[in-house]
N, C-alpha and C positions, 0 to 999 in steps of 0.2 A: 675478639673485635677490637678491644682498646689497643692491643699491640699492632694490629693492622692499620688503625687510625694513626698511631704514633709513627709508624713507618712511612705512611703516605705524607704526613706532615713534615717528616725529616727530609723525604725525597724532594718535595716541593721547595723546602727551605734551602737544600743543598744546590738545587737547579737555579733558584733565584740568586743566591750567592755567587754562583759561577758566572752568570750573566752580569751581575753587578760589578764584579772584580775584573772581568775581562775588558781589555781595551776595546773601545768602540768608536765608530765614526757616526756623527749626527749630521744629517742632511736636511736642511730647510729649503724648500723649493717653491718658487712662485712661477706658475705656468699657465699655459692656455690648454684647456681640455675641450675636445669636440665630441660630445655624446651623440651616437647614432643608435637609436632604440627601436626595436620591432616587437610590438605586443599584440595580444588579442584581448579584447574587452568583451566579456559575457554579461548580457543583460540580466539583472536580478528579477526583472518582470517578464512575463510571457509575451506581452505586447508592448511595442515601442511606438511612440507617436512618429508619424511620417516626417514631421519637421525636425526630429532628432535622428532616428534611424528606422529602417524597415527590417533589419536583421537582428537575430539574437546574438551571434558572434560577429564581432567587428575587428578588422585588422587596422592597426594604427601604426604610424611611423613618426618618431620625434627626431629632429635634427636641432642641434644647438651649439652654443659656444660659451663656455664658462671660464671665469677667472678663478683659479684654484690655488690652494696652498697645501702642501705636504710636509710632514716631518717623518724622516725614516731613520731608524737606528740600526746599524749593522755591527754586531759584536764580533770580536775576534774568534769566538766559538762557532761563528756561522749563523747564529740566530738573528733574525731580522724582524723588526716591528715597524708598522707604518700607520700613521693617522693623517686623515686629509679631509678637507672640506672645500666646497666650490659653490659659486653663485653666478648665474648668467641668464641668458635668453634662450628660448627654445620655441620651435614652430612645429605645429602638428600637420599631418597630412593623412587623409583617409578617404578612400572611395566608398566606404560603408557607413561610417558615422558622419552624417552630414553636418551635424553641429560643430564637430571638432575640426573639420577640414579647413585649413587656413587659419586656424586660431594661433595667436602668438601670446607669449607671457614669459614668466621667469621660472627658473628651477633652481633648487638648492639640494645639497646632499652632503652626507657624513660618511666617511669610510674608515674602517678599522681592518688591518690586515697583519697576519702572522706568517712567517715563512723563513726562508733560508737564502743566504748570500754566498753562492759558491765561488764568486770572484769578489775579492776585497783587497786590492792591490794599492800601491801608492797613487796611481792615476786613474784607476777604474773601480766601480762597484757594479756588480750585477746581481740582482736579488729577484726571487720569485715569492709571491704571497698567495695565500688563500684569504679572501676578505668577505666582510659583510658590509652592506651598504644601505642606508636609509635615504630615501629620495622623496622630495615633495615638488609638485608642479602646480602652478596657478596660471590659468589662460582664460582670455575672454575675447569676444568679437561680437560684431552686430551684423545681421543679415536681414534683407528684406525679402519677405515671403507673401505669396498670394494665398489666402485662406478664406474659405466661405465667401469667394468672390470680392475679397477686400485685401488691399495691400497693406501689410503691417510691418513694423520694424521689431525684429526679435533681438534680444540680447542673451548671449550665451556665456556662462561663467563655468568653468571646469576646474575641479580640484582632484589631484591624484596623490595618493600616499602608497609607496612601494617599499618592500623589503626584498633586497636582492643578495644572491651568493655568487662569488665568481673567483677568478684567478687573475693575477697580473704579472707582468715582467717590468722591472725598472732598471734602467741603465744610467749611471752617473759618470761622466768624464771630467777630470780636473783640468781646468785651464791654468790654475795656479794652486798654491797651497790651500786657499779657502774658497775659491770661486770655481764654478764648473757648469756643464750642460746637463740638464735633467730631461730624460725621455722616458716615456712609459706607454704600456698598452694594457687596458683592462678588458676582459671578456666575462660577461656575467649574464644571469637570467633572473627574472622576477619570480620568486617562489610564493609571495603573498602580496597582494595588492588590492586596492579599493579606490574607485573614482566615483565622482558625483557631477552631474550636469544640471545646472540651475537655468531655468528659462523664464524670462520676463518679456513683456511687450508693452507697446504704446497703446494697445487696445485691450483693456482688462476684460472686456465681455467675451473675447475669443480665447486669449491665453492670460492667466493670472498666476504667476509665480509657481510654475511647475518644477518638479525635480525628478531626475532619473539616476539610478545608481548602477554600477557595473563592477563585476570581479575582474581583476587584471591577472592574466597569465603571460609570462614573458617567453619570447622565442629566444632572441639573443640581443645583448647590448654591447656595443663596441665603443671604447673611449680611448683614442690616441691622445698622448700628452707630450708637450714640449715646452721648455722654459729654462730659467736659470736658477742656480742653487748656491747656498752658502753652506760650506762644510767645515765642521769643527771637530 
């Protein structure tokens, strides 16, 4: 067992040393990301209030625009590592989840990717990664509803936490020695997610600070990216 552990340690050390010693290109990119996300939210309760939803499974679509930063390291050996984060606006639409339809808010995410760069020339870099992504959304809106023959103002706040897995393709073209064009495409799905909808109203006798929770399962998330980059 000790010999196996020593062998594994030596292999990891040799692999790390190879990547560290190999010539590498480091790309810092500032770009626009346009997330388009299709999800299903399943209620954790058997009955949902009519002013929130009347279904157990609810189809949701998010469309947004994020200001994002990525750092990609492409080694001469072909190994590529990517880290990125983004922050921007998002809008939800749903024919099922009434409270979420039309909600606006912000979205932030953190991305880590590991992969291979089959093209790493003087003018171009093409890399593919498998990645993990942590995503947070916060949305809110106000809607007027008629309940118990009274017109009341409802405030909806939605918070979402998601863990995603996916693959991406990144292409970098040099305009000069250090400046270039950065483009990319992410495709992912939510493997673990949770959301909560908080409801309050101007008439506490009808609705007084309710909350509803949902489990999120992803169908597909697509994020095209384009921007400029600095290459060292």
